[in-house]
VMD Tcl script that draws the C-alpha trace (Angstrom):
set ca {
  {150.05 80.15 -189.76}
  {149.93 81.57 -186.39}
  {149.37 85.15 -185.44}
  {149.43 86.68 -182.22}
  {147.34 89.42 -180.41}
  {146.54 90.74 -177.13}
  {143.37 92.65 -176.43}
  {141.40 93.49 -173.23}
  {137.82 92.35 -173.26}
  {134.63 91.50 -171.03}
  {133.22 87.97 -170.69}
  {129.61 88.55 -171.62}
  {126.71 86.13 -171.62}
  {125.81 84.81 -174.81}
  {122.46 82.57 -174.50}
  {123.63 79.68 -171.86}
  {127.21 80.49 -172.62}
  {129.81 83.07 -171.71}
  {131.90 84.66 -174.73}
  {134.19 87.16 -175.30}
  {133.76 89.91 -177.87}
  {136.69 90.86 -180.52}
  {135.97 94.45 -181.63}
  {135.19 94.58 -185.46}
  {138.35 96.76 -186.01}
  {140.85 94.29 -184.08}
  {139.15 91.44 -186.06}
  {139.30 93.17 -189.47}
  {143.32 94.23 -188.53}
  {143.72 90.31 -187.85}
  {141.90 89.04 -190.86}
  {139.32 87.21 -188.52}
  {136.10 86.36 -190.11}
  {132.82 84.44 -188.59}
  {133.75 80.80 -188.10}
  {137.36 81.17 -187.98}
  {138.99 79.06 -185.21}
  {141.05 80.73 -182.57}
  {143.07 79.80 -179.29}
  {142.23 81.68 -176.33}
  {144.70 82.33 -173.61}
  {143.04 83.64 -170.26}
  {144.84 85.76 -168.07}
  {142.33 87.29 -165.35}
  {142.68 91.11 -164.42}
  {142.18 91.50 -160.78}
  {140.50 94.79 -159.30}
  {142.61 95.70 -155.99}
  {139.44 96.55 -154.36}
  {138.40 93.08 -154.33}
  {141.45 92.19 -152.43}
  {140.71 93.96 -149.23}
  {139.82 91.71 -146.18}
  {141.03 88.61 -148.24}
  {144.28 88.52 -146.30}
  {145.02 87.69 -142.56}
  {148.04 89.16 -140.71}
  {149.63 88.12 -137.11}
  {149.17 91.56 -135.91}
  {146.30 93.95 -135.93}
  {146.44 97.14 -137.88}
  {147.04 99.42 -135.14}
  {150.18 97.06 -133.75}
  {151.64 97.33 -137.40}
  {151.22 101.20 -137.32}
  {152.71 101.44 -133.63}
  {155.69 99.28 -134.92}
  {156.31 101.45 -138.09}
  {156.07 104.56 -135.78}
  {158.96 103.28 -133.60}
  {161.49 103.58 -136.40}
  {160.69 107.00 -137.20}
  {161.75 108.21 -133.71}
}
mol new
graphics top color blue
foreach p $ca { graphics top sphere $p radius 0.5 }
foreach p [lrange $ca 0 end-1] q [lrange $ca 1 end] { graphics top cylinder $p $q radius 0.2 }
display resetview
């Protein structure tokens, strides 16, 4: 039998490993208990602040601003 649930969780260090904690209320709602086997699908959320400086453009910021302002006139 397969059940689906989607929760947001932080990856935490547990000894020498990494793990994800499922809140007790969600585990109870899903009927999970210690030792149950689950399948984990990972979707990493990205903080937009981490993207600054990652992309390179063919024009400088000033050139892009000047080009945008030309269309305002």
